[in-house]
N, C-alpha and C positions, 0 to 999 in steps of 0.2 A: 549523467545528471548535470544540470547547469551549475557552473561554479558560483554564480551569483546566488542561486537558491541555497547551495551548501553554506555559503557565508552567512546568509540570513538565518538559517537554522542553527549554525554555530553560535551566532550572537544570542539567539533565543535560548540555546542550551546554557550558555554562560550565565544568563539572567536567572534561569530556573535553578541552576546549581547554587548561585549566590544567595537566592532567597531561601533555598533549603538549608544552607549552612547557617543562615542568620536566624531562621525561625523554627525549623523542625528538628534539626540534628542537635541533640543535647549531650553529646559525648564530652566528658570533662577533659579528654586529651586534646580536643580540638582547640587550637590556639586562635590567635587573631589572624585568620586566614582571609586573603583577598583573592578573588578570582580575577585574573588578568586577561585571559583569552581562552577561547575554545576553538579548536579546529576540527573540521569534519571532513572525512574523505568524500570524494565525489560520488561514491556509490552509497553514501549515507549509512555505512555499516559500523564505522568506528569513529569515536569522538575522543580527542585528546584535550583535557582541561588543564590549563596552566594556572598555578596559584603561587602566591607568595605568603610568607609567614613572618611576622615580626617576632623576634625573640631569639633565644639561644639555639644551639644545635640540637639539644635535647628536646626543646619545644617543637622544633621543626620535625624531628623524627616522630614525636607523639602525634603531631597533626597528620603526618603521612599515614601512620597506622590508623588513625581515626577515619580518615578519608577512605582508606582501603576497606575498612569494616562497614562503612556506610554506602559503599558503591552500589549495592543492590537496591537499597531504598531510594537512592537518588536516581538510579536508572529507571526504576518503576515510575517515579514522578515525571521524569523527562518524557517517557513514553506516553503517559497519560495526557500530559499537556500538549505534546506535539501532535499526537494523533497519527503518527506514521504507521505504515504497515509493519515495518521492522524497527524496533527500538535500537539505536546504536549502542554498542558497548562503550563503556566509559573507562578512560585511563587517566589518572591524575599524575601530573608531572610538575615538580617544583620548578618554578620559573627562575632563571638565573639573571634576569634583568637587574635587580637591585645590586647584586654582587658585581656585575659587570659595570654598572654605572658608578659604583664606589671605586672600582679599580681605575676607571677613566678619570675620575676626579683626582685620585692620587697622582696619576701620571701628569695631569694638567698642572697640579700644584708643583710637582718636581720640575716641570719645564719652566714655569714662572720663576721659581727660585734660581734655576740655572741661568735664565736670562738676566735676572737681577744681579747675580754674581758677576756675570760677564760684563754688564754695564758698569758695575762698580770698578772692576779691574781696568776697563778701557777709558776711564775718566782721565782726561789730560794727555792721552796718548796721541802721538803724531805719526804720520805714515813714515815708513822706513826710506822710501825713495822720493822721487819728485812728487809734489802735490798733485800734478796732473801728468800721469805717465803716458798719455796717448799722443801720438803724432798728430800734428795739425797740418792742414794743406798749406802749401807754399803760397806766400803772398805774391801779388803781381810784380812787385819790385825786387823780389828775392830770387829770381830765376837764375840758375847756374848755366854757364855756357860750356858745360862738359860735353865731351864727345860721346859719353856713354849713352846719352839720350838719343843720339843720332843713329837710327836703325839702318838706313840705307847706305851709309858710309860716304856721303857727299861732303861732309863737313869739315 
């Protein structure tokens, strides 16, 4: 199957599932869930729907159970709206993007604090050696008349 068609169908599946969760699924365990993405295999047999939930770990677990119990109803609606010969099986997976983004933000904050501490410590510091430790090319009037530069021994 064409990968572009699978992507389009996956986008449509995510829309259908989001509408179902918003309008038709009335499970009290279902928290504030957001469908972030759906991925469909190239043979159109299996769809993985990624979701996020705002709330505590208990609310996330309740939402996972609610989605598991509503999978049949949601799959039926997906099949009805897509009109495919075979309705893909649905698997709901909690998306780790929010937790990953939060961890990245924490690491960036730690790096900023470490940079600020280093800048604070280095205020007023001077280099240990010469201010310019690199050798400079000899000036035209500073040539040495050493025999070391004479390679053929004429000198």
